[in-house]
C-alpha positions in Angstrom: 0.0 0.0 0.0 1.4 3.4 -0.9 2.0 5.8 1.9 -0.3 8.8 2.4 2.7 10.7 4.0 6.3 10.1 3.2 9.2 12.1 4.5 12.8 11.7 3.5 15.6 13.5 5.2 13.3 16.3 6.3 15.0 19.1 8.1 13.9 22.5 9.5 16.4 25.0 10.8 15.6 28.5 12.3 18.1 31.4 12.4 18.0 32.9 15.9 20.4 35.8 15.7 23.9 34.3 15.3 22.7 30.8 16.3 20.9 28.2 14.2 18.2 26.1 15.9 17.9 22.7 14.3 14.2 21.9 15.1 14.2 18.9 12.8 17.4 17.1 11.9 16.7 14.6 9.1 13.3 12.9 9.6 12.4 9.8 7.6 8.7 8.8 8.1 5.8 7.1 6.4 2.2 7.2 7.5 -0.4 5.2 5.6 -4.0 6.1 4.9 -6.4 5.2 7.7 -3.7 5.1 10.5 -4.2 6.7 13.9 -0.8 8.1 14.8 0.4 9.9 18.0 3.6 11.9 17.9 5.1 12.4 21.3 8.1 14.0 22.8 9.2 16.6 25.4 8.8 20.4 24.9 11.2 21.6 22.2 11.7 18.2 20.7 10.4 19.3 17.3 7.0 17.6 17.3 5.0 20.8 16.7 7.4 21.8 14.0 6.8 18.4 12.4 3.1 18.9 12.5 3.3 22.3 10.9 5.4 20.8 8.1 2.9 17.9 7.7 0.1 20.4 7.4 1.9 22.6 4.8 1.9 25.5 7.2 5.7 25.7 7.1 8.4 24.8 4.5 11.3 22.4 5.2 14.9 23.6 5.1 15.9 20.4 3.4 14.6 17.0 2.4 11.4 16.0 0.7 7.8 15.6 1.6 5.2 13.6 -0.4 1.5 13.9 0.5 -0.7 11.4 -1.3 1.9 10.8 -3.9 2.6 14.5 -4.6 5.8 16.3 -3.6 4.6 19.3 -1.6 7.9 20.7 -0.4 8.4 22.8 -3.5 4.8 23.8 -4.3 3.8 27.4 -4.7 1.8 29.3 -2.0 -1.4 28.9 -3.9 -0.9 25.2 -4.4 0.0 24.7 -0.7 -3.1 26.7 0.3 -5.3 24.6 -1.9 -3.7 21.4 -0.4 -4.5 22.7 3.1 -8.0 23.5 2.1 -8.8 20.2 0.3 -6.7 17.5 2.0 -5.9 18.6 5.5 -8.0 19.4 8.6 -6.4 21.1 11.6 -7.5 20.8 15.2 -5.5 23.1 17.5 -5.0 23.1 21.2 -6.3 26.6 21.6 -9.2 26.0 19.2 -8.4 29.0 17.1 -12.0 30.1 16.5 -12.8 33.6 15.3 -14.8 35.4 17.9 -16.6 37.6 15.3 -18.2 34.5 13.8 -20.9 32.2 15.2 -20.6 28.4 15.4 -21.9 27.7 11.9 -19.7 30.4 10.3 -16.6 29.1 12.1 -17.3 25.6 10.9 -17.8 26.8 7.3 -14.7 29.0 7.2 -12.7 26.7 5.0 -15.6 26.4 2.5 -15.4 30.2 2.0 -12.0 29.7 0.3 -13.4 27.0 -1.9 -15.9 29.4 -3.4 -18.9 27.5 -2.0 -22.2 29.4 -1.9 -23.4 30.7 1.4 -26.5 28.5 1.8 -24.5 25.4 0.9 -21.8 26.3 3.4 -24.3 26.8 6.2 -26.1 23.5 5.4 -22.9 21.6 5.5 -21.9 23.3 8.8 -25.3 22.6 10.4 -25.1 18.9 9.5 -21.6 18.7 11.1 -22.6 20.7 14.2 -25.6 18.4 14.8 -23.4 15.4 14.3 -21.1 16.7 17.0 -23.9 17.4 19.5 -24.0 21.2 19.0 -27.7 21.5 18.4 -29.1 24.8 19.8 -25.6 26.4 19.7 -25.5 27.2 16.0 -25.7 31.0 16.3 -23.6 31.4 19.5 -20.2 33.1 19.3 -17.1 31.3 20.4 -17.0 33.3 23.6 -20.4 31.8 24.6 -19.2 28.2 24.4 -17.5 25.8 26.8 -14.0 24.4 26.1 -15.4 21.1 24.9 -17.9 22.8 22.7 -15.2 25.0 21.2 -13.1 21.9 20.4 -16.1 20.2 18.8 -16.5 23.3 16.6 -12.8 23.1 15.7 -13.2 19.5 14.8 -16.3 20.3 12.6 -14.3 23.0 10.9 -11.5 20.5 10.2 -14.0 18.1 8.7 -16.0 20.6 6.6 -13.9 20.4 3.5 -13.9 16.6 3.5 -10.1 16.1 4.2 -8.6 12.6 4.5 -5.9 13.8 7.0 -6.6 15.3 10.4 -3.7 16.9 12.3 -4.4 17.6 15.9 -2.1 19.6 18.2 -2.7 18.8 21.8 -6.5 18.5 21.2 -7.3 17.8 24.8 -4.6 20.0 26.4 -7.0 22.7 27.6 -9.9 20.4 28.5 -10.9 18.6 31.7 -10.5 14.8 31.8 -14.2 14.1 31.2 -14.4 16.4 28.2 -11.0 15.1 27.0 -12.4 11.6 26.9 -15.4 12.7 24.9 -13.2 14.4 22.4 -11.0 11.3 22.0 -14.2 9.3 21.4 -15.0 11.6 18.6 -11.5 11.0 17.1 -12.0 7.2 17.4 -15.3 7.5 15.6 -13.7 9.5 12.8 -10.8 7.0 12.6 -13.4 4.2 12.3 -14.9 6.1 9.4 -11.6 6.0 7.5 -9.9 9.3 8.4 -6.2 9.4 8.9 -5.5 11.0 12.2 -2.2 12.4 13.5 -2.1 13.7 17.1 0.8 15.6 18.6 0.8 15.3 22.3 3.1 15.1 25.4 0.4 13.1 27.3 1.3 9.4 27.3 -2.2 8.3 28.3 -3.6 10.1 25.2 -0.8 8.7 23.0 -1.6 5.2 24.2 -5.0 5.4 22.5 -3.4 5.6 19.1 -2.5 2.7 16.8 1.0 3.9 16.4 3.2 6.0 18.7 6.2 8.0 17.3 8.6 9.4 19.8 10.7 12.4 18.8 13.6 14.1 20.6 16.1 16.7 19.5 14.5 16.8 16.1 14.9 13.2 15.4 12.6 10.1 15.6 13.8 8.0 18.6 11.2 5.3 18.4 8.2 4.2 16.2 6.0 1.8 18.0 3.0 0.1 16.2 0.6 -0.9 19.0 -2.2 -2.1 16.7 -1.6 -4.5 13.9 -5.2 -4.8 12.7 -5.9 -3.9 9.1 -5.9 -0.2 8.4 -9.3 1.3 7.7 -9.7 2.2 4.1 -10.0 5.8 3.1 -13.7 7.1 2.6 -14.6 7.8 -1.0 -14.0 11.4 -2.1 -16.8 13.4 -3.6 -15.1 16.8 -4.1 -16.2 19.5 -6.4 -13.4 21.2 -8.4 -11.7 24.0 -6.4 -12.9 27.6 -7.1 -11.7 31.0 -6.0 -13.2 32.7 -3.1 -16.2 34.8 -4.1 -16.0 38.6 -4.1 -19.2 38.8 -2.1 -17.5 36.9 0.7 -14.4 39.0 0.5 -16.6 42.1 0.9 -18.5 40.5 3.8 -15.3 39.6 5.6 -14.0 43.1 5.1 -17.1 44.8 6.3 -18.4 42.5 9.1 -15.2 41.1 10.5 -12.9 44.0 9.7 -14.8 47.3 10.0 -17.9 46.5 12.1 -15.7 44.7 14.6 -14.1 48.1 15.3 -16.8 50.6 14.5 -15.4 53.7 16.3 -11.9 53.2 14.9 -13.3 52.7 11.4 -15.4 55.9 11.7 -12.4 57.9 13.0 -10.3 56.6 10.1 -12.9 57.8 7.6 -12.9 61.4 9.0 -10.0 62.5 6.8 -11.8 61.2 3.7 -15.1 62.8 4.8 -13.6 66.2 5.5 -11.5 66.2 2.3 -14.4 65.2 0.0 -16.9 67.4 1.8 -14.8 70.5 1.4 -14.3 69.7 -2.4 -18.1 69.1 -2.9 -19.2 72.1 -0.9 -16.7 74.6 -2.2 -17.0 73.6 -5.9 -20.8 73.7 -5.5 -20.6 77.3 -4.1 -18.1 78.3 -6.7 -20.0 76.8 -9.6 -23.3 78.3 -8.2 -21.6 81.7 -8.2 -20.4 81.1 -11.8 -23.8 80.2 -13.0 -25.3 83.1 -11.2 -22.8 85.5 -12.7 -23.3 84.1 -16.1 -27.1 84.5 -15.8 -26.5 88.1 -14.6 -24.4 88.8 -17.7 -27.1 87.3 -19.9 -29.5 89.9 -18.4 -27.5 92.6 -20.2 -26.1 90.5 -23.1 -23.1 88.3 -23.3 -21.5 90.1 -26.2 -21.8 93.7 -25.0 -19.4 96.6 -24.7 -20.5 99.5 -22.5 -19.3 103.1 -22.3 -20.4 104.4 -18.9 -20.4 107.8 -17.2 -18.7 107.4 -13.8 -21.1 110.0 -12.3 -18.3 112.4 -11.1 -19.0 115.2 -8.7 -17.3 118.2 -7.1 -13.8 119.1 -8.3 -13.3 115.9 -10.3 -16.4 116.8 -12.4 -15.3 120.4 -12.8 -11.9 119.3 -14.1 -13.4 116.7 -16.5 -15.8 119.3 -17.9 -12.9 121.7 -18.6 -11.5 119.0 -20.9 -14.8 117.7 -22.4 -17.9 119.8 -21.7 -20.4 117.2 -23.0 -19.4 114.0 -21.2 -20.6 111.0 -23.2 -22.4 112.4 -26.3 -23.4 111.9 -29.9 -19.7 112.6 -30.9 -18.8 109.3 -29.2 -21.6 107.5 -31.0 -20.4 108.7 -34.3 -16.8 107.7 -33.5 -17.9 104.3 -32.3 -19.9 103.6 -35.5 -16.9 104.8 -37.6 -14.2 102.7 -35.7 -16.0 99.4 -35.1 -17.3 97.3 -37.9 -19.1 94.4 -36.3 -21.8 96.2 -34.3 -25.2 94.5 -34.3 -26.9 97.1 -32.2 -26.2 100.4 -30.4 -28.3 102.1 -27.7 -27.8 105.1 -25.4 -29.7 106.4 -22.5 -30.0 109.1 -19.8 -31.6 108.8 -16.5 -34.1 111.4 -15.4 -34.8 112.1 -11.7 -38.5 112.5 -11.7 -41.6 110.9 -10.0 -44.2 108.9 -11.9 -47.8 109.5 -10.9 -51.3 108.6 -12.0 -54.4 109.9 -10.3 -53.5 109.7 -6.6 -50.7 107.2 -7.0 -47.2 108.6 -6.9 -44.1 106.5 -7.4 -40.6 107.7 -6.4 -39.0 104.2 -7.0 -39.3 104.4 -10.8 -36.2 104.8 -12.9 -37.1 107.1 -15.9 -34.7 106.7 -18.8 -34.6 108.6 -22.0 -33.4 106.0 -24.6 -32.4 106.0 -28.2 -31.2 103.4 -30.7 -31.7 99.6 -30.5 -32.5 99.5 -26.8 -34.5 96.2 -26.8 -31.9 94.3 -28.8 -28.9 95.7 -26.9 -30.1 95.1 -23.3 -31.8 91.8 -24.2 -35.2 92.9 -22.9 -38.4 92.8 -24.9 -41.9 94.2 -24.8 -44.7 92.0 -23.3 -47.7 94.2 -24.3 -48.0 96.9 -27.0 -44.9 98.2 -28.6 -41.5 99.8 -27.8 -40.4 103.3 -28.7 -39.6 103.9 -32.4 -37.8 106.4 -34.6 -41.0 108.4 -35.2 -41.5 108.9 -31.5 -38.0 110.3 -31.3 -38.2 112.5 -34.5 -41.5 114.0 -33.3 -40.5 114.3 -29.7 -43.6 112.4 -28.7 -44.6 112.2 -25.1 -45.0 108.4 -25.0 -43.6 105.9 -22.6 -43.0 102.2 -22.1 -43.4 100.8 -18.5 -41.6 98.1 -16.7 -44.0 95.4 -15.5 -43.6 96.3 -11.8 -44.5 100.0 -12.6 -47.6 99.1 -14.5 -48.7 96.9 -11.6 -47.9 99.6 -9.0 -50.0 102.3 -10.8 -52.9 99.9 -11.4 -52.9 99.5 -15.2 -51.3 96.1 -15.6 -54.4 94.5 -17.1 -55.1 97.1 -19.8 -52.2 99.6 -20.0 -52.1 100.7 -23.6 -53.4 104.2 -24.1 -53.4 105.1 -20.4 -52.0 108.4 -19.3 -49.6 109.2 -16.5 -47.4 112.1 -15.4 -43.6 112.0 -15.4 -42.3 114.9 -13.4 -44.8 117.6 -14.6 -45.2 116.3 -18.1 -48.1 114.0 -19.3 -47.2 110.8 -21.2 -49.2 108.1 -22.9 -48.4 104.4 -22.3 -47.7 102.5 -25.6 -46.2 99.4 -24.1 -45.2 97.3 -21.1 -42.1 95.2 -20.9 -42.0 91.5 -20.0 -41.7 90.7 -16.3 -38.3 89.3 -15.7 -36.2 88.5 -12.6 -33.2 90.7 -12.2 -30.5 90.1 -9.6 -27.8 92.5 -8.3 -24.4 91.9 -10.1 -21.6 90.2 -8.2 -19.2 90.9 -11.0 -16.9 93.9 -10.7 -17.8 97.0 -12.9 -21.0 95.3 -14.1 -24.1 97.2 -13.0 -27.4 95.3 -13.3 -30.6 97.2 -12.4 -34.1 95.9 -11.9 -35.6 96.9 -15.3 -39.1 96.0 -14.1 -38.9 99.4 -12.4 -37.9 101.3 -15.5 -40.0 103.8 -17.4 -38.7 104.5 -21.0 -39.3 107.7 -22.9 -37.7 108.9 -26.2 -34.4 110.6 -25.5 -35.4 113.7 -27.6 -38.5 114.1 -25.5 -36.4 114.0 -22.3 -34.0 116.6 -23.8 -36.9 118.9 -24.9 -39.3 118.7 -21.9 -36.9 118.4 -19.0 -34.1 120.8 -18.1 -30.6 119.6 -18.3 -28.6 119.5 -15.0 -25.5 121.7 -15.1 -22.3 119.9 -16.2 -24.3 116.7 -16.7 -23.2 114.5 -19.6 -25.5 114.1 -22.6 -25.8 110.3 -21.9 -25.2 108.1 -18.9 -24.2 105.1 -21.0 -23.7 103.8 -24.5 -24.1 100.1 -24.9 -23.0 98.1 -28.0 -24.1 94.6 -29.0 -21.3 93.0 -31.0 -21.7 90.3 -33.6 -19.3 87.8 -31.8 -17.5 87.5 -28.5 -14.1 86.8 -29.9 -13.2 90.4 -30.5 -14.8 91.9 -27.4 -11.6 92.7 -25.6 -9.5 94.0 -28.6 -12.5 96.1 -29.7 -13.0 97.5 -26.2 -9.3 98.4 -25.9 -9.4 100.1 -29.3 -12.6 101.9 -28.4 -11.1 103.2 -25.2 -8.1 104.7 -27.0 -10.4 106.4 -29.5 -12.6 107.9 -26.9 -9.7 108.9 -24.6 -8.4 111.0 -27.5 -11.8 112.4 -28.3 -12.4 113.4 -24.6 -8.9 115.0 -24.4 -8.0 112.4 -21.7 -10.8 113.5 -19.4 -11.7 110.9 -16.8 -15.4 111.1 -17.6 -16.0 107.6 -18.9 -14.9 104.0 -18.6 -15.3 101.1 -21.0 -16.7 97.9 -19.6 -16.9 94.4 -21.1 -19.3 92.4 -18.9 -18.2 89.0 -20.3 -14.5 89.9 -19.8 -15.2 91.1 -16.2 -17.0 87.7 -15.6 -13.9 85.8 -16.9 -11.6 87.8 -14.6 -13.9 87.2 -11.7 -14.0 83.5 -12.4 -10.2 83.3 -12.7 -10.1 84.7 -9.1 -12.5 82.0 -8.1 -10.4 79.3 -9.8 -7.4 80.3 -7.7 -9.6 80.0 -4.7 -10.7 76.6 -6.0 -7.1 75.5 -6.3 -6.4 76.5 -2.7 -9.5 74.5 -1.6 -8.4 71.5 -3.7 -4.9 71.6 -2.2 -6.4 71.7 1.3 -8.8 68.9 0.4 -5.9 66.9 -1.0 -4.0 67.3 2.2 -7.1 66.0 4.1 -7.3 63.0 1.8 -3.5 62.4 2.3 -4.0 62.6 6.1 -7.0 60.2 5.6 -4.9 57.9 3.6 -2.1 57.9 6.2 -4.8 57.2 8.8 -6.0 54.2 6.8 -2.4 52.9 6.5 -1.8 53.4 10.2 -5.0 51.8 11.3 -4.6 48.9 8.9 -1.0 48.2 10.1 -2.3 48.1 13.6 -5.1 45.9 12.5 -2.7 43.5 10.8 -0.7 43.4 14.1 -3.8 42.7 16.1 -5.3 40.2 13.7 -2.2 38.1 13.1 -3.8 35.0 14.7 -6.9 35.5 12.5 -4.7 35.6 9.4 -3.0 32.4 10.6 -6.3 30.7 11.0 -7.5 31.7 7.6 -4.3 30.6 6.0 -4.5 27.3 7.9 -8.0 26.6 6.4 -6.9 27.4 2.9 -6.7 31.1 2.3 -4.0 32.1 -0.2 -1.8 35.1 0.1 -3.7 36.7 -2.7 -7.0 36.2 -0.9 -5.6 37.7 2.3 -4.4 40.6 0.2 -7.8 41.0 -1.3 -9.5 40.9 2.1 -7.4 43.8 3.6 -7.5 45.8 0.4 -11.3 45.4 0.4 -11.3 46.8 4.0 -9.3 49.9 2.8 -11.6 50.2 -0.3 -14.8 50.0 1.8 -13.4 52.6 4.3 -12.6 54.9 1.4 -15.9 54.4 -0.5 -18.0 54.9 2.6 -15.8 57.8 3.6 -16.2 59.3 0.1 -20.0 58.8 0.1 -20.3 60.3 3.6 -18.1 63.1 2.4 -20.4 63.7 -0.6 -23.4 63.7 1.7 -21.7 66.1 4.2 -20.6 68.3 1.3 -24.1 68.5 -0.1 -25.6 69.2 3.3 -22.9 71.7 4.1 -23.3 73.5 0.8 -27.1 73.7 1.2 -26.6 75.1 4.7 -24.2 77.7 3.4 -26.7 78.6 0.7 -29.5 78.9 3.2 -27.6 80.9 5.8 -25.5 83.2 3.6 -27.8 83.2 0.6 -25.1 81.9 -1.8 -26.2 80.0 -4.9 -25.0 76.4 -5.1 -24.7 74.1 -8.1 -23.7 70.5 -7.3 -22.0 68.4 -10.0 -22.5 64.7 -10.2 -19.3 64.4 -12.1 -17.3 66.1 -9.3 -19.0 63.8 -6.8 -18.1 60.7 -8.7 -14.5 61.8 -9.2 -14.3 62.6 -5.5 -15.4 59.2 -4.4 -13.1 57.7 -7.1 -10.1 59.6 -5.8 -11.0 58.7 -2.2 -11.1 55.0 -3.2 -7.8 55.3 -5.0 -6.2 57.0 -2.0 -7.6 54.3 0.3 -6.4 51.4 -1.9 -3.0 53.1 -2.4 -2.4 53.6 1.3 -4.0 50.2 2.2 -1.8 48.3 -0.3 1.3 48.1 2.0 -0.6 46.9 5.1 -2.4 44.4 2.9 0.8 43.2 1.4 2.3 42.8 5.0 -0.7 40.7 6.0 -0.4 38.5 2.9 3.3 37.9 3.4 2.9 36.5 6.9 3.8 32.8 7.1 0.9 30.8 8.3 2.9 29.2 11.1 4.3 32.5 12.3 0.8 34.0 12.2 -0.6 31.2 14.3 2.1 31.5 16.8 1.6 35.3 17.0 
């Protein structure tokens, strides 16, 4: 009969500083299928080292080891892990159960690394638990069990994958004599069913129950006594499904339940760096983008492709000096020069504000803004009539006393329903209403040098009528503003610069005007905001960096604390890659949840800022997705090293740790 286990010249040496410890010094051994073997010896004799080598938890320094006809001493980590998972079951002196798992989950632990579905795992575990007398304890944690019950769970776990070799390290060492006898009865039953059992013990009474006793001292076999010459029990038939990789859903479950939820407070504190970094990015970009959209809408109110020549409304000595150089301020000379110098003008309008009350019957309004306008006013200021008509050339040529009202003015004087043809008084002059403008929202400008007024409060009259019927204020300019609508936006800045040079020469360098390009002012304003955004992004990046360092720090501590858990998982068949995936999944989950909480915090924070300070906000789903993605990448990047450290732990060192 071929041997299940065959060792030839097996050695295991350890380097302890300058000294070499020879735990095993050339072991030759054969164990056949169905045998019940006890390995005995004093402490430090090498019996535990031999068991770890037999269980593929450690690698020999020299010699060869065949398991079921396959040489395992030179297998890769993945092959050794699969061998432990399929062919070997471990029963440890200290049980080595995971406290975060209940009885059934501990029993089914090895099946996780075979890719077995959850329901099938639990069904197998329940059958084994009932077989070992653990009815009613299925959902208890390891800390709620007696020593004998914990050892029964450990035996069930060893049997769950259907191995034909059971390795038991002092299986009754921590049990009372009665419970120890019960556990040995279980091993005898398993042996009778065809399992090969190897027990490592220093207890001669326990060893005496085995078929064969191997005594080892100083790393060498001193005796090999066969106490039972009866025919060996044949190996039970194997009905194994092909090995599969651990399922990602199980990796995620392990990461969340056994990694993060087991240390809730620590996990939340680790996430804070991510949360603050993402929240600041979301909130500040939302506020900035909201401001940009608001400013863009404000510019649209007066036209995106406009150039304005504006009277700065000087007074006192500054006004006197300006009028000495140019008596007329902004005037028709400027309009003529503009039309002559600029070729791509689509519309031109000019206006002058009149300080006068508007009244009808007993209603008097002092909030109205009366403007004498000329040119293409509707087109240039992007504001259209809602009822009736706007002022035309004939109104200007004949100096007609007609007016067009803003919607708020028509409402205030009580003629909103039927305004056309109604009369009112501006100052002391009667005017007839020929139109009412559309009702539109107007907001105050947040862009420098861009003045936006509420045109729902305007009253428009022909400029020639204003000049004829109302006295001119001394030293006042002819117009308050000239506004141009250009064909395109590409030449706005060069055209405005050229226009400023022309008018400066025309005004004899009098400081009685300035040229404004609302769209260019918007761009300059947004450039300032972009600098602010960069600063916020840098701060957020530092928060993410701190969060990433926190993840690395916590995970390194976690690896140190969970060394025994890693050893247990490796013993039941987890590969290095699967341990790596588990710890990377924990880092990924921390980062994703931190990123999502950061997005939520950023949205809530942005909305609160908008509510309290009346700032407009505009959230971007792309920014949110990128933020979560960056947080995930940071988490994975900083979690990679601790995960690699965990994966590189030798199973035997991890179990001893």
